[in-house]
C-alpha positions as CSV (number, residue, x, y, z in Angstrom):
1,M,-16.5,17.1,23.5
2,D,-13.5,18.3,25.5
3,H,-10.8,20.6,23.9
4,Q,-8.3,17.8,23.4
5,S,-10.8,15.6,21.6
6,W,-11.9,18.6,19.4
7,V,-8.2,19.3,18.5
8,G,-7.6,15.7,17.7
9,K,-10.7,15.6,15.4
10,Q,-9.6,18.7,13.5
11,L,-6.1,17.4,13.1
12,R,-7.3,14.1,11.7
13,A,-9.6,16.0,9.3
14,G,-6.7,18.1,8.1
15,I,-4.4,15.1,7.5
16,R,-7.2,13.4,5.5
17,W,-7.6,16.5,3.4
18,I,-3.9,16.6,2.7
19,D,-4.0,12.9,1.8
20,S,-6.8,13.5,-0.7
21,L,-4.8,16.3,-2.3
22,I,-1.8,14.0,-2.7
23,R,-4.0,11.3,-4.2
24,K,-5.4,13.7,-6.8
25,S,-1.9,15.0,-7.7
26,E,-0.6,11.4,-8.1
27,H,-3.7,10.4,-10.1
28,S,-4.4,7.5,-7.6
29,Y,-7.9,6.1,-8.0
30,E,-10.4,3.5,-6.9
31,Y,-10.7,0.7,-9.4
32,C,-13.9,-0.9,-8.1
33,D,-16.8,-0.3,-5.8
34,D,-16.6,-3.7,-4.1
35,P,-17.0,-3.0,-0.3
36,D,-14.2,-5.4,0.5
37,C,-11.7,-3.8,-1.8
38,V,-8.9,-2.1,0.3
39,L,-6.6,-0.9,-2.4
40,R,-6.3,2.0,-4.8
41,I,-4.1,2.0,-7.9
42,Q,-2.0,4.4,-9.9
43,L,-0.7,3.9,-13.5
44,M,2.8,5.4,-13.5
45,P,6.3,5.0,-15.0
46,S,8.6,3.0,-12.9
47,P,10.5,5.4,-10.6
48,H,13.7,3.4,-11.0
49,A,15.2,0.2,-12.4
50,A,14.4,-2.9,-10.4
51,T,15.4,-6.6,-10.7
52,F,13.5,-9.4,-9.0
53,G,13.7,-13.1,-9.9
54,D,14.5,-13.2,-13.7
55,R,12.6,-9.9,-14.3
56,V,14.3,-6.6,-15.0
57,I,12.2,-3.4,-15.0
58,Q,13.8,-0.3,-16.5
59,K,13.2,3.1,-15.2
60,G,10.2,4.6,-17.0
61,D,8.6,1.2,-17.8
62,P,4.8,1.3,-17.2
63,V,3.9,-0.2,-13.8
64,L,0.8,-0.3,-11.7
65,A,1.3,1.0,-8.2
66,V,-1.0,-0.2,-5.5
67,H,-1.9,2.0,-2.5
68,V,-3.7,1.2,0.7
69,W,-7.3,2.6,0.7
70,N,-6.9,4.0,4.2
71,E,-10.6,4.6,4.7
72,R,-11.4,1.0,4.0
73,M,-8.7,-0.7,6.2
74,P,-10.3,-2.5,9.2
75,P,-9.3,-0.6,12.3
76,I,-7.0,-2.4,14.8
77,P,-9.0,-3.3,18.0
78,S,-8.1,-1.2,21.0
79,S,-6.8,-4.4,22.6
80,G,-4.3,-4.8,19.7
81,A,-4.1,-6.8,16.5
82,D,-5.5,-10.3,17.0
83,L,-5.9,-13.4,14.8
84,R,-9.4,-12.4,13.7
85,W,-8.1,-9.0,12.5
86,A,-5.1,-10.5,10.7
87,I,-7.3,-13.1,8.9
88,N,-9.7,-10.4,7.8
89,I,-6.8,-8.2,6.5
90,R,-5.4,-11.1,4.5
91,R,-8.8,-12.0,3.1
92,Q,-9.6,-8.5,1.9
93,T,-6.1,-7.9,0.5
94,Q,-6.3,-11.2,-1.5
95,H,-9.8,-10.3,-2.7
96,S,-8.5,-6.9,-3.8
97,F,-5.8,-8.5,-5.8
98,R,-8.3,-10.7,-7.6
99,L,-10.5,-7.8,-8.4
100,L,-7.4,-5.9,-9.8
101,A,-6.3,-8.9,-11.9
102,K,-9.8,-9.2,-13.4
103,L,-9.7,-5.5,-14.3
104,M,-6.3,-5.9,-15.9
105,Q,-7.5,-8.8,-18.0
106,E,-10.6,-6.9,-19.2
107,D,-9.3,-3.3,-19.8
108,R,-6.7,-2.8,-22.5
109,I,-5.4,0.3,-20.8
110,Y,-3.5,-2.1,-18.5
111,T,-2.0,-4.2,-21.2
112,P,1.4,-2.4,-21.3
113,V,1.9,-2.7,-17.5
114,K,5.1,-4.6,-16.8
115,A,4.8,-5.0,-13.0
116,I,2.8,-4.4,-9.9
117,Y,4.6,-2.1,-7.5
118,G,4.1,-0.6,-4.1
119,A,6.0,1.4,-1.5
120,S,5.1,1.5,2.2
121,V,6.2,1.3,5.8
122,L,3.9,-1.7,6.2
123,F,6.3,-4.2,4.7
124,S,9.5,-3.7,6.8
125,S,12.4,-6.0,6.3
126,T,12.7,-6.3,10.1
127,D,9.1,-7.7,10.0
128,H,7.9,-6.1,13.2
129,T,4.5,-5.6,11.6
130,G,4.1,-9.0,10.0
131,G,3.2,-7.4,6.7
132,T,6.3,-8.7,5.0
133,R,5.5,-12.3,5.5
134,M,2.0,-11.7,4.2
135,M,3.1,-10.0,1.0
136,Q,5.8,-12.6,0.3
137,S,3.1,-15.3,0.7
138,F,1.1,-13.4,-1.9
139,G,4.1,-13.8,-4.3
140,F,5.7,-10.3,-4.0
141,T,9.4,-9.6,-3.8
142,I,10.4,-7.2,-1.0
143,L,13.1,-4.7,-2.1
144,P,14.8,-1.7,-0.4
145,Y,13.1,1.6,-0.9
146,H,14.5,4.1,-3.4
147,S,13.6,7.7,-2.5
148,P,14.4,10.3,-5.2
149,L,15.3,12.6,-2.4
150,G,17.4,10.1,-0.4
151,K,17.2,9.8,3.3
152,F,15.9,13.4,3.6
153,G,12.9,12.5,1.4
154,E,12.3,9.2,3.2
155,F,12.2,10.9,6.6
156,W,9.3,13.2,5.4
157,E,7.5,10.3,3.7
158,N,7.7,8.3,7.0
159,L,6.5,11.3,8.9
160,F,3.4,11.6,6.7
161,S,2.8,7.8,7.0
162,W,2.9,8.3,10.8
163,W,0.3,11.0,10.4
164,L,-1.9,8.8,8.3
165,M,-1.8,6.1,11.0
166,Y,-3.0,8.8,13.5
167,A,-5.7,9.9,11.2
168,Y,-7.1,6.6,10.0
169,N,-6.0,3.8,12.4
170,T,-4.6,5.3,15.6
171,A,-4.3,1.9,17.4
172,S,-1.7,0.9,14.7
173,M,0.7,3.4,16.3
174,D,1.0,1.2,19.4
175,S,2.9,-1.5,17.5
176,R,5.0,0.9,15.3
177,K,7.4,3.5,16.7
178,F,8.3,6.4,14.4
179,W,12.0,5.7,14.6
180,Q,11.4,2.0,13.6
181,L,9.5,2.9,10.4
182,E,11.3,1.5,7.4
183,R,10.0,2.0,3.8
184,T,10.3,-0.9,1.5
185,E,9.0,-1.8,-2.0
186,I,6.9,-4.7,-3.2
187,W,7.3,-6.0,-6.8
188,M,5.7,-8.7,-9.0
189,D,5.8,-9.3,-12.7
190,S,2.4,-8.5,-14.2
191,D,2.1,-11.8,-16.0
192,E,2.8,-13.6,-12.7
193,F,0.2,-11.4,-11.0
194,I,-2.4,-12.4,-13.5
195,R,-1.4,-16.1,-13.2
196,R,-1.9,-16.0,-9.5
197,Y,-5.0,-13.8,-9.3
198,G,-6.7,-13.7,-12.7
199,K,-9.8,-15.4,-13.9
200,D,-8.1,-18.7,-14.6
201,A,-6.2,-18.8,-11.3
């Protein structure tokens, strides 16, 4: 292994270690052991008020945040994202939602949850990644991101997202430039989520 490869390996290991510390501090956790599950979740109070459709979420309402399980995400081929890769991502994401809806129906701890929520650079309103169309087809509403620290906080969050791409899926950096990263939020009412992905869907 040459020096450059060794440095890259150590850097990726360091980023993954920081990522694990952040997950622990946020109490983000895996909700199943299904090998096709690509999401983690976090029970949390809504970070701010949100309105989507006829639903109004107040700041502090219980929501269930979904996070990408980076270690499980299929790597983008070196030749770039292709149809096979996109279909696989869609299948695994939908499967993960069904597993989550099943859990929400079976475990009373999730009964108070008002909405499913997520924040990411993967669902840009400019849609240069294609993630927005997929999440909308799953029934989510895309809203602007609200950082508690404003643009300053969003810059550092985007930088860490950029590091995560380097650590877990380097090829994804080819289709996303750092200055193009745009954080957005996804929202869906919990009852609607169960209707779409629950046992009786």
